[in-house]
N, C-alpha and C positions, 0 to 999 in steps of 0.2 A: 579517261575521266572527263566528264562534262563540267564546264564552268559552273560554279555554284550560283544560285539565284542572288545571293548577297553580293557576289562579285559583279554580276551583271548590273545590279542596282548601283554599285559604286562607279562602274563605267558610265552608266547613264548620268549620274551626278557629275562626274568628271567633265562630261561633254555638254552639260545642260546649258551653261551660260556663255559658251563660246560659239562664234560663227565665223565662216571663212573671211568675211569682210567686216569693216567697221559699221556697215549699214546692211540692210536686208538685201541680199544678193538677188532675191526674187524680183526686185524692181528692174533688174536688167533683162529678164526673160519672161516676165509674167508668172513667175513661180512655177514653171513648167514641170519641174521634178516633184513638186509637192501636190500636184493635181490628182495624180493617180490616173486610172483608166487603162485602156488597152495598151499592152506592151510596157506599162510602167509599174513595175513592182520589184520587190527584192526578196531574197532568201534570208530567213532568220538564221543566226548561228545556232549550232546545236545547244539546246537548253534555253535559248532566249525566248522561246515560245511560252515558257513558264511565267513570264512577266505579263502575259496577256490572258484575258479570260476566254478569248475565242468568240465572244459575243459583242465585240466593239462594233458599233454601227458605222464607223468610218473606215473599216477594213473588210476586204474580201479575202478569205482564206482558201488556199488550195494546198493539198498534200501531194507532193510529187515523189515518185519512186526515183531514187538516185540513179538506178541503172538505166533510166530513160533520159537522163540529162548529163551534162558535162561535169561530173564529180570524180574525185580520185577513186581508184580501185579499192582503197581502204574503207571507203564509205559504204555502208549498207543500209537497207531499209528506206526510210522516207525523210523528207525535209519539208519544212513549212515555207510556203511562198505567200507573201501578202502584197496586196495592192490597195491603195487608198481610194475611197469613193468620194472623198472630199478632203479639205484641209484637215490634217490630224492635229490633235492637241500636242504642242511642241514637247511637253514633258513626257509624252508617250512614244516619240519617234524611235523606231528601231535603230540599232547601231549603224547599219549600212547608210541610213539617211543622215545620221549625225556625222559620219566620216566624209560624206560626199563634198567635194569632188576628189577626195584623196583615197588611196588604197595602199595596202602593204605589198611589197615585192621583195622576195628573198633572192638575193643575187647568188650566182655560182660561188662567190667568195664567202658566202654565209652571212653577209651583212643584211640587215633589215633596211630597206629603202622605203621611204614614204614618197609615193609618186602620184602624179595626176592620173586619175583613172583613165584607162585606154579602152574601156568597153565601147562597143558600137552602141550608140544610143539612138532612139527614135526622135531625138531633138538635138539642138546644139546648146551646150552650156557655155556661156561667155567666159566663165572662170577657166574652162579648159581651152576653148578655141582661141581666146585672147591671152592665155597664160598670165592671168592677172595675179598680182602679188597677194598672197593670203596672209592673214594675221598670224604673227609668230606664235601667239599663245594657242591659237587653234591648231596649228601644225604640231606644236609640242604635245598638246593633249591627245591628239590623234595618235601620235607616236607612242605616248605612254600607254594608251588603251591597247594598241596593237601588241606591245611588249607583253602585256598581261594575257591577251587572247592567245598569243603564240605559245603559252605554256601548256595549252591543250593540244594533245597530239593530233586530234581530228582536224582542228582549225589550222594547225601548222601544215598538215598534209594538204589541205585545201589551198593554202597560200602558196606552197611549193608547186602544186599542180598548176595553179593559175599563172605563177611566175614562169614556169617552164613552157607553158602554152604560149604566153606572150613572146618569150625569147625565140620560139620556133618561127614566129612571123618575121620574115626578112625586112619588113618595113618598120618593125618596132624599135623605137628609140625612146627609152624612158625619160619622162619629164620629171627629174628628181627634185623633190622639194626639201627632203631632209635625208641625210645618211645617218642611220642609227647604229645600233650595237650589233655585235656578233651574236647570232642566234644559233644554238646547237641544232644541227639538222639531223 
């Protein structure tokens, strides 16, 4: 079952007025993750594309076959990939942008961990490289949003897939920001 549009709207509202720091973190790096461009884009969660018209002049859309990218075997069909062509309207930012620099990790113990994202990026994010302390309300709301997203089997499969992929890397040590609840796997 795909997350309802009304639920996505609630998640957007939940994360609307919180940011990782008390000030604009883009001042630290020139807002590198908000510029878009080559190699800077994100995948939308299943159903999240319904919050967009597809005609936004600040987004470039690509439709990727999941079989050609690193998605769980349970995923079929296509997934939407978007990249900004300019600064986006803050109230329209996709969830992945609102979460950054955090992501969900499901441990072998079934616990939901909110961790600093360990993706290889084409830039350095000072929030990650310097392990800066993030606002607690931001962390709590990201956790709350992930708890809701993980009720969707497809999203849960993706987080499990990404979590196991991270754990297979012998150099992976999670930078845990919050230890959450037990999530039924």
